[in-house]
C-alpha positions as a LaTeX table, in Angstrom:
\begin{tabular}{lrrr}
\hline
Residue & $x$ (\AA) & $y$ (\AA) & $z$ (\AA) \\
\hline
Met1 & $-36.64$ & 14.15 & 8.21 \\
Arg2 & $-34.36$ & 10.92 & 9.05 \\
Ala3 & $-30.84$ & 10.75 & 7.24 \\
Gln4 & $-31.15$ & 8.34 & 3.83 \\
Ala5 & $-27.70$ & 6.09 & 2.88 \\
Thr6 & $-26.60$ & 7.61 & $-0.24$ \\
Leu7 & $-24.30$ & 5.76 & $-2.95$ \\
Glu8 & $-22.31$ & 8.42 & $-4.85$ \\
Thr9 & $-22.87$ & 6.37 & $-8.09$ \\
Asp10 & $-25.30$ & 3.50 & $-8.68$ \\
Thr11 & $-23.97$ & 2.02 & $-10.99$ \\
Ile12 & $-20.19$ & 0.82 & $-12.18$ \\
Val13 & $-18.58$ & $-0.80$ & $-14.36$ \\
Leu14 & $-17.13$ & $-4.69$ & $-13.32$ \\
Gly15 & $-14.43$ & $-4.58$ & $-10.61$ \\
Asp16 & $-14.47$ & $-0.47$ & $-10.57$ \\
Gln17 & $-15.52$ & 1.41 & $-6.94$ \\
Thr18 & $-18.31$ & 3.56 & $-5.48$ \\
Val19 & $-18.55$ & 5.11 & $-2.29$ \\
Leu20 & $-21.27$ & 4.28 & 0.22 \\
Thr21 & $-22.83$ & 7.30 & 2.67 \\
Leu22 & $-24.29$ & 5.47 & 5.96 \\
Pro23 & $-25.85$ & 7.93 & 8.60 \\
Ala24 & $-25.02$ & 7.32 & 11.92 \\
Gly25 & $-25.74$ & 4.12 & 13.64 \\
Val26 & $-27.12$ & 2.31 & 10.27 \\
Gly27 & $-24.80$ & $-0.39$ & 9.24 \\
Leu28 & $-24.51$ & $-2.20$ & 5.66 \\
Gly29 & $-25.85$ & $-6.12$ & 5.74 \\
Pro30 & $-25.08$ & $-8.89$ & 4.04 \\
Ser31 & $-25.29$ & $-8.10$ & 0.19 \\
Asp32 & $-24.47$ & $-11.09$ & $-2.03$ \\
Gly33 & $-21.97$ & $-10.37$ & $-4.82$ \\
Ile34 & $-20.80$ & $-6.63$ & $-2.87$ \\
Val35 & $-17.16$ & $-6.45$ & $-1.39$ \\
Pro36 & $-16.17$ & $-4.32$ & 1.01 \\
Val37 & $-12.60$ & $-2.83$ & 0.49 \\
Ala38 & $-12.01$ & $-0.15$ & 3.35 \\
Gln39 & $-14.19$ & 2.21 & 5.39 \\
Arg40 & $-13.92$ & 5.23 & 7.35 \\
Met41 & $-16.07$ & 6.89 & 10.29 \\
Asp42 & $-16.48$ & 10.89 & 10.03 \\
Ser43 & $-16.35$ & 11.23 & 13.85 \\
Val44 & $-17.48$ & 14.82 & 14.08 \\
Ser45 & $-20.47$ & 13.68 & 11.85 \\
Gly46 & $-20.86$ & 10.02 & 12.79 \\
Glu47 & $-21.41$ & 8.72 & 8.70 \\
Met48 & $-19.82$ & 5.84 & 7.85 \\
Gln49 & $-18.07$ & 6.02 & 3.98 \\
Val50 & $-17.56$ & 2.51 & 2.79 \\
Leu51 & $-15.56$ & 1.34 & $-0.40$ \\
Leu52 & $-17.86$ & $-1.16$ & $-2.49$ \\
Thr53 & $-16.57$ & $-3.18$ & $-5.04$ \\
Ser54 & $-17.88$ & $-6.02$ & $-7.22$ \\
Phe55 & $-16.64$ & $-8.86$ & $-9.45$ \\
Glu56 & $-19.88$ & $-10.07$ & $-10.50$ \\
Pro57 & $-22.29$ & $-8.22$ & $-13.57$ \\
Gly58 & $-26.29$ & $-7.61$ & $-12.43$ \\
Asp59 & $-28.16$ & $-6.06$ & $-9.78$ \\
His60 & $-27.27$ & $-5.63$ & $-6.77$ \\
Trp61 & $-29.68$ & $-5.02$ & $-3.73$ \\
Leu62 & $-27.45$ & $-3.44$ & $-0.34$ \\
His63 & $-29.63$ & $-4.37$ & 2.53 \\
Ile64 & $-29.51$ & $-1.19$ & 4.68 \\
Gly65 & $-30.89$ & $-1.53$ & 8.18 \\
Asp66 & $-34.81$ & $-1.37$ & 6.77 \\
Asp67 & $-34.38$ & 0.16 & 3.05 \\
Ser68 & $-31.92$ & $-1.16$ & 0.14 \\
Leu69 & $-30.12$ & 0.60 & $-2.58$ \\
Leu70 & $-29.68$ & $-0.93$ & $-5.82$ \\
Leu71 & $-26.22$ & $-0.79$ & $-7.02$ \\
Val72 & $-25.78$ & $-1.89$ & $-10.82$ \\
Val73 & $-22.81$ & $-3.79$ & $-12.21$ \\
Ala74 & $-22.19$ & $-3.84$ & $-15.96$ \\
Asp75 & $-20.50$ & $-6.57$ & $-17.60$ \\
Val76 & $-17.32$ & $-5.86$ & $-20.06$ \\
Glu77 & $-18.90$ & $-6.65$ & $-23.36$ \\
Val78 & $-16.39$ & $-7.95$ & $-25.86$ \\
Asp79 & $-17.38$ & $-8.12$ & $-29.41$ \\
Thr80 & $-16.79$ & $-11.50$ & $-31.19$ \\
Thr81 & $-18.69$ & $-10.63$ & $-33.92$ \\
Thr82 & $-15.85$ & $-9.09$ & $-36.11$ \\
Ala83 & $-12.95$ & $-11.28$ & $-34.95$ \\
Glu84 & $-11.95$ & $-13.61$ & $-37.83$ \\
Ile85 & $-10.78$ & $-17.09$ & $-36.45$ \\
Arg86 & $-8.13$ & $-18.76$ & $-38.35$ \\
Asp87 & $-5.41$ & $-22.00$ & $-38.11$ \\
Ile88 & $-1.81$ & $-21.57$ & $-36.56$ \\
Ala89 & 0.18 & $-20.85$ & $-39.18$ \\
Pro90 & 3.23 & $-23.42$ & $-38.69$ \\
Ile91 & 6.72 & $-22.47$ & $-37.89$ \\
Glu92 & 9.11 & $-21.45$ & $-40.79$ \\
Arg93 & 12.57 & $-21.22$ & $-40.22$ \\
Leu94 & 14.33 & $-18.14$ & $-41.94$ \\
Pro95 & 18.11 & $-18.17$ & $-42.26$ \\
Tyr96 & 20.08 & $-15.96$ & $-40.17$ \\
Thr97 & 20.68 & $-12.37$ & $-41.29$ \\
Phe98 & 23.90 & $-10.15$ & $-40.98$ \\
Trp99 & 22.47 & $-8.54$ & $-38.33$ \\
Glu100 & 21.72 & $-11.06$ & $-36.20$ \\
Leu101 & 24.74 & $-13.21$ & $-36.11$ \\
Phe102 & 26.27 & $-9.42$ & $-35.71$ \\
Arg103 & 24.09 & $-9.25$ & $-32.44$ \\
Trp104 & 25.42 & $-12.34$ & $-30.95$ \\
Val105 & 28.85 & $-10.94$ & $-31.13$ \\
Leu106 & 28.49 & $-7.99$ & $-29.63$ \\
Leu107 & 26.23 & $-10.01$ & $-26.68$ \\
Ala108 & 29.78 & $-12.20$ & $-26.23$ \\
Trp109 & 31.94 & $-9.22$ & $-26.11$ \\
Ala110 & 29.18 & $-7.46$ & $-23.31$ \\
Val111 & 29.95 & $-10.79$ & $-21.37$ \\
Ala112 & 33.79 & $-10.93$ & $-21.48$ \\
Ala113 & 33.53 & $-7.05$ & $-21.03$ \\
Val114 & 31.60 & $-7.35$ & $-17.35$ \\
Gly115 & 33.89 & $-10.45$ & $-16.78$ \\
Ile116 & 36.44 & $-8.38$ & $-16.70$ \\
Val117 & 34.98 & $-5.83$ & $-14.35$ \\
Val118 & 33.74 & $-8.20$ & $-12.38$ \\
Trp119 & 37.35 & $-9.70$ & $-11.52$ \\
Trp120 & 38.66 & $-6.23$ & $-11.16$ \\
Leu121 & 36.64 & $-5.12$ & $-8.68$ \\
Val122 & 37.40 & $-8.27$ & $-6.80$ \\
Asp123 & 40.91 & $-8.10$ & $-7.22$ \\
Arg124 & 40.48 & $-4.11$ & $-6.08$ \\
Lys125 & 38.76 & $-5.65$ & $-2.82$ \\
Lys126 & 41.29 & $-7.97$ & $-2.14$ \\
Arg127 & 44.71 & $-5.10$ & $-2.49$ \\
His128 & 42.62 & $-2.21$ & $-0.78$ \\
Gly129 & 39.38 & $-4.34$ & 1.55 \\
Ser130 & 37.52 & $-1.91$ & $-0.08$ \\
Ile131 & 36.05 & $-1.33$ & $-4.26$ \\
Phe132 & 35.79 & 3.00 & $-3.87$ \\
Ala133 & 37.57 & 4.92 & $-1.77$ \\
His134 & 34.72 & 6.48 & 0.01 \\
Thr135 & 32.16 & 4.86 & 1.58 \\
Glu136 & 28.65 & 5.51 & 2.75 \\
Pro137 & 28.10 & 6.03 & 6.53 \\
Val138 & 26.58 & 3.45 & 8.43 \\
Asp139 & 22.77 & 4.12 & 9.96 \\
Thr140 & 23.54 & 3.13 & 13.50 \\
Arg141 & 20.12 & 4.06 & 14.34 \\
Thr142 & 17.47 & 1.62 & 15.13 \\
Pro143 & 14.35 & 0.89 & 13.29 \\
Tyr144 & 12.58 & 2.81 & 15.85 \\
Gln145 & 14.74 & 6.13 & 15.67 \\
Arg146 & 14.86 & 6.24 & 12.31 \\
Ala147 & 10.68 & 6.04 & 11.99 \\
Val148 & 10.53 & 8.57 & 14.90 \\
Asp149 & 12.75 & 10.68 & 12.65 \\
Ser150 & 10.69 & 10.43 & 9.34 \\
Leu151 & 7.31 & 11.01 & 10.91 \\
Glu152 & 9.08 & 14.26 & 12.42 \\
Glu153 & 10.13 & 15.01 & 9.11 \\
Leu154 & 6.82 & 14.16 & 7.45 \\
Arg155 & 5.25 & 16.95 & 10.07 \\
Glu156 & 7.63 & 19.08 & 8.97 \\
Lys157 & 6.76 & 19.27 & 5.44 \\
Arg158 & 3.47 & 20.44 & 6.00 \\
Leu159 & 2.03 & 17.94 & 2.86 \\
Trp160 & $-1.39$ & 17.87 & 3.62 \\
Gln161 & $-1.62$ & 21.68 & 4.87 \\
Ser162 & $-0.53$ & 22.41 & 1.42 \\
Gly163 & $-3.13$ & 20.62 & 0.04 \\
Lys164 & $-1.24$ & 17.52 & $-0.68$ \\
Val165 & $-3.04$ & 14.96 & 1.36 \\
Lys166 & $-2.39$ & 11.05 & $-0.87$ \\
Glu167 & 1.26 & 12.36 & $-0.37$ \\
Tyr168 & 0.85 & 12.71 & 2.98 \\
His169 & $-1.55$ & 9.40 & 3.64 \\
Thr170 & 1.06 & 7.54 & 1.42 \\
Glu171 & 4.59 & 8.55 & 2.95 \\
Leu172 & 2.69 & 8.10 & 6.35 \\
Thr173 & 2.07 & 4.56 & 5.44 \\
Asp174 & 5.35 & 3.76 & 3.96 \\
Ile175 & 6.78 & 4.85 & 7.24 \\
Val176 & 5.29 & 2.36 & 9.23 \\
Arg177 & 5.49 & $-0.22$ & 6.54 \\
Arg178 & 9.28 & $-0.15$ & 6.57 \\
Phe179 & 8.96 & $-0.27$ & 10.30 \\
Ile180 & 7.28 & $-3.13$ & 10.57 \\
Glu181 & 9.38 & $-4.67$ & 8.24 \\
Glu182 & 12.99 & $-3.68$ & 9.90 \\
Ser183 & 11.53 & $-4.40$ & 13.69 \\
Thr184 & 9.55 & $-7.50$ & 13.02 \\
Gly185 & 10.85 & $-9.20$ & 9.31 \\
Ile186 & 7.45 & $-8.97$ & 8.46 \\
Arg187 & 7.47 & $-7.78$ & 4.49 \\
Ala188 & 5.05 & $-5.17$ & 4.88 \\
Thr189 & 6.47 & $-3.25$ & 2.32 \\
Glu190 & 5.34 & $-5.75$ & $-0.56$ \\
Met191 & 1.93 & $-6.80$ & 1.19 \\
Thr192 & $-1.72$ & $-5.15$ & 1.19 \\
Ser193 & $-3.35$ & $-3.26$ & 4.00 \\
Asp194 & $-5.53$ & $-6.32$ & 5.10 \\
Glu195 & $-2.28$ & $-8.87$ & 5.10 \\
Thr196 & $-0.40$ & $-6.44$ & 7.14 \\
Ile197 & $-2.95$ & $-6.31$ & 9.45 \\
Ala198 & $-3.20$ & $-9.77$ & 9.97 \\
Glu199 & 0.09 & $-10.64$ & 9.80 \\
Ile200 & 0.39 & $-7.91$ & 13.02 \\
Glu201 & $-2.80$ & $-10.04$ & 14.25 \\
Arg202 & $-1.43$ & $-13.15$ & 14.17 \\
Gly203 & 1.94 & $-11.61$ & 16.21 \\
Lys204 & $-0.29$ & $-10.99$ & 19.05 \\
Trp205 & $-0.05$ & $-7.43$ & 18.88 \\
Lys206 & $-3.85$ & $-6.64$ & 19.28 \\
Glu207 & $-4.11$ & $-3.05$ & 20.44 \\
Glu208 & $-1.54$ & $-2.45$ & 17.69 \\
Ser209 & $-3.13$ & $-3.70$ & 14.45 \\
Glu210 & $-6.26$ & $-1.45$ & 15.63 \\
Leu211 & $-3.80$ & 1.38 & 15.38 \\
Leu212 & $-2.68$ & 0.12 & 12.46 \\
Arg213 & $-5.94$ & $-0.73$ & 11.11 \\
Ser214 & $-7.26$ & 2.88 & 11.32 \\
Ile215 & $-3.87$ & 4.50 & 9.90 \\
Phe216 & $-4.80$ & 1.85 & 6.80 \\
Ile217 & $-8.22$ & 3.03 & 6.21 \\
Thr218 & $-7.94$ & 6.44 & 6.19 \\
Ala219 & $-5.07$ & 6.21 & 3.99 \\
Asp220 & $-7.21$ & 4.00 & 1.62 \\
Leu221 & $-10.08$ & 6.09 & 1.49 \\
Val222 & $-7.73$ & 9.01 & 0.12 \\
Lys223 & $-5.66$ & 7.27 & $-2.26$ \\
Phe224 & $-8.99$ & 4.79 & $-3.77$ \\
Ala225 & $-11.93$ & 7.00 & $-2.90$ \\
Lys226 & $-10.69$ & 10.60 & $-3.33$ \\
Ser227 & $-11.29$ & 11.32 & 0.07 \\
Glu228 & $-10.64$ & 14.24 & 2.14 \\
Pro229 & $-10.25$ & 13.65 & 5.84 \\
Leu230 & $-11.05$ & 16.60 & 8.24 \\
Pro231 & $-7.62$ & 18.37 & 9.77 \\
His232 & $-8.16$ & 16.63 & 13.11 \\
Glu233 & $-8.34$ & 13.15 & 11.14 \\
His234 & $-4.59$ & 14.00 & 9.70 \\
Glu235 & $-3.26$ & 14.75 & 12.98 \\
Ala236 & $-4.96$ & 11.42 & 14.09 \\
Ser237 & $-3.32$ & 9.11 & 11.52 \\
Leu238 & $-0.24$ & 10.90 & 12.49 \\
Lys239 & $-0.09$ & 10.45 & 16.44 \\
Ser240 & $-1.52$ & 6.65 & 15.87 \\
Ala241 & 1.42 & 5.75 & 13.66 \\
Ala242 & 3.86 & 7.02 & 16.25 \\
Leu243 & 1.77 & 5.34 & 19.24 \\
Phe244 & 1.56 & 2.02 & 16.53 \\
Val245 & 5.58 & 2.49 & 16.23 \\
Glu246 & 6.45 & 3.40 & 20.04 \\
Gln247 & 4.17 & 0.01 & 21.47 \\
Leu248 & 5.06 & $-2.32$ & 18.50 \\
Trp249 & 9.03 & $-1.14$ & 19.68 \\
Gln250 & 8.28 & $-2.03$ & 23.32 \\
Ala251 & 7.04 & $-5.48$ & 22.08 \\
Val252 & 9.68 & $-6.62$ & 19.96 \\
Lys253 & 12.89 & $-4.85$ & 20.70 \\
Pro254 & 15.97 & $-6.78$ & 21.48 \\
Gln255 & 16.55 & $-7.07$ & 25.18 \\
Glu256 & 20.41 & $-5.76$ & 24.83 \\
Thr257 & 19.18 & $-2.49$ & 22.98 \\
Glu258 & 16.96 & $-1.22$ & 25.61 \\
Asp259 & 19.29 & $-0.12$ & 28.23 \\
Lys260 & 21.04 & 1.59 & 24.99 \\
Glu261 & 18.62 & 3.73 & 23.58 \\
Thr262 & 17.76 & 7.41 & 24.21 \\
Gly263 & 14.53 & 7.14 & 22.94 \\
Gly264 & 13.08 & 9.52 & 19.92 \\
Lys265 & 11.01 & 12.78 & 19.59 \\
Glu266 & 7.48 & 13.03 & 20.88 \\
Leu267 & 5.06 & 13.75 & 18.28 \\
\hline
\end{tabular}
């Protein structure tokens, strides 16, 4: 019997998500009102898992090869029968109470105290050259070295081996996002996965964008669809991250850094 496509659930609430599993070699055709969020292919079975959502209530047919699946999207009902509509009440001015006036006095004292502290800090910096006697050492590592060290530390934590799969992929993508921001100026830590990939593609780093896409797809499926990747897929994400960091750094690193760089640890 030929394998068939299956839905994790065929009924969702507006804006909720479900996972569509497609057999090897079968793709999802255009389906009105359905939004694919992320997808991941099982390299062993060849099955494709697609994370779907919809913001249009009603019945939606998913066109899968010569077959179709029905996904029902339920609207959020609002009960208007019990709502009581009233006119807007006019604004009433009430006299100030003692505690209201006292709060303004406290605020004035707080502002004065902050001003005194700021003046003291500025004066201390002028006289001593530093606000505090001891300062934290400056991290002189390049963004590449920081990323490689962080990836090695993540490997040594053995998070996914101890069942902390979501924490593992969250920390992995955070390391990659920080590296992108520090090395290219792209605000990756404030962007979605798709926005970050689009910025990398806009920088004409095509091969690097494909590596980044594979890392983010696996991580998004873990975080939002509660997917459980195979052991070799966890390792593949880490290796892809290390290769992405290496290739992007070779493309963007400052010229004066090239001769000084000692390299990082091999992952």
